[in-house]
N, C-alpha and C positions, 0 to 999 in steps of 0.2 A: 492437533492436527489440522489441521487446513483442508475444506471442501473439496479440494481438486487431489488435494491423494488420494480416497478412496477410490474417486470417480478414476484416475490412471490406474490404480490397480487392477478394478474391476477388469475394464478395456483389457489390460496386460493379459487374462487369463480366460475372457470369453471372445473378446477377438471383438469382431462388427455388432454396435451394440444401436440401438435408437437412446433419445432420453427418457421415455420412459420406461424402455426396460434397463435406465441405468440407475434411473429412481428406484425401481423397485431393488432392484441388486442389491443398492449401497444404502436404501433407508433414507434418503435424504428425499428432499419437494423436487416438483419438479423446476422450481427455483432456483433452487440450489444448485441443482445441475447446469442448468445452463448456465448459470451463472458461470460453474467454475469450467467449463467446455468454454464457454467467450474468452474468456479469460488465459484459456493453454492452447487456445485455436494461435494465435499471433507467435507464441515465442516454439510452436511446432511440435508440443508436448502432443499432440492427438492432432488429426487427420479428418475433418471434414468431409465426408465423401458424398454426403447430400445431406437437404435440410434438414437439419433435426437426425442425422446420422452422422457416427464417432466410430473410427478403429486409432489406437494407439501409436503415436506417429516416433521414428527413429529414437530423436533428444528424450522422450518419453519412456523409453526402453532405457537408454541411457541413463538416465535420472532414476529411476528405478534399480536399475544393477549396478550401478554404482551405491545408492542409497543416499544420494542428493538428494533433500527438502528440497517440495516446492513452493519456492519464494515468489511472494509476491513482488509487486514495483520494484523499482532500486531507488525512487527517486526521494523518497522519506526518509531510504538509511543516508543516502548521497545529504542527503536537507540535515539531519541530523550531525550528521560529523561535520558539516561544513560550521553548522552551529553552535559547536563544544569549539572547534579552532576561533571562531571572531570571538564566541563570547556576546559579544554589543551587535545587532546586523537587522538589515531591513531586508524586506522579500527581496529587491533588488539586488542584493548583495550575497545573499544565496541562489540566486536565478545564474547571475555572473559567474560562479563558480559551478553548474551541475547544468548548465545551455546542455538540451536538449534539443533545441531547432524549434520544437512546438510552443516558444514566445507563451502566449497568453495562459493554453492549456495549463504549461508548466507554472507559471504566475499562480494562474486559481488554483492551483495544487499545493503546490508550497503554500499561499495565504492562510487558503483550510487548514491546511496541517500544522501550522506557525497558533492559527486561531483553539484546535483542540488544545494541542499541548499551554498553552495558557489557561484556559479552561480548569486542564489537571492539575494545574501551578508548575512548570517546565518553565517557562519563561514568562517577566512581568512586562507590563508596555511601560517606554521612555519614552521622552518629549520625540517630537517630529523633529526632523529638520532635514536641510535641503542637503538635496543627493549634489554629485557633478554636474546636469545637465539644471541644476537651480530649482528643481520641483519638490517641494515640501517629499520623505518620505517617511511616514511609521516606520519604529526602531523596535527591539525589545531588549530585552538580556536574561539568560541563559541561568536560572537560577537554583535547578536542583538538573548538575549532571549527572547521572546514575551512573553510564558507564559506553562503555562503546554501541552497543545493541539500541538499535532504536526501538524507543516505545513502539507501539504497535496502535495506529488510534483505528476501533474498531467500529464503522460507521454507524453499521448497523445494529448495534449494543448501548451506542451514546458510551463510552466507554475508555479508556485506554491501556493498555497490558503491554509495563515494563519487564523485557527479560532480559533486564539485569536483576532487577529487585525480584520476578516473580512473581508481581505483584498488580492486580489491576484496580485503575481508579475508574467510580465512576464520572461520566460526564454530565452536567447537567444542560438539558436540549433545550438551547436558547437560537430566536431568530434572529440572521444577522440584521441590524440598523440599516436600512438603506438609504 
């Protein structure tokens, strides 16, 4: 269960609450509640009434009523589907297929996700090749296509959860070479 779900359910039951009250009611830490709230406000699942005070929004009520899961960003699932279709790809290939208009931010997110998939054994690096603009691009090949659902990169735990196999793979924390 995502951290967002208990926060959303608690706000639905109790109405307007502060972060401290939410942490007490849900049993989550203050940082977990802050993180959950920070991701739900842009999706309009909850409304920020004052600094640190939230209430459930229309979309949050609808998500609970429909019993819809509170999902993460769609960027990683879109990237995974593109990787499955292409089999051999670069960051630029993926970004071109799922362009969100955020440019560098999207590219950094895709690169981080690919690096995590590489450490978990889903993709392997291939020889670099010149892209359409003549710039050399890193490329990868998908070698562990486990199914439609995108593996979930749990950054804080250094692990990759695969909903297709229902297995978790530990990713050794490695600092990226600068």
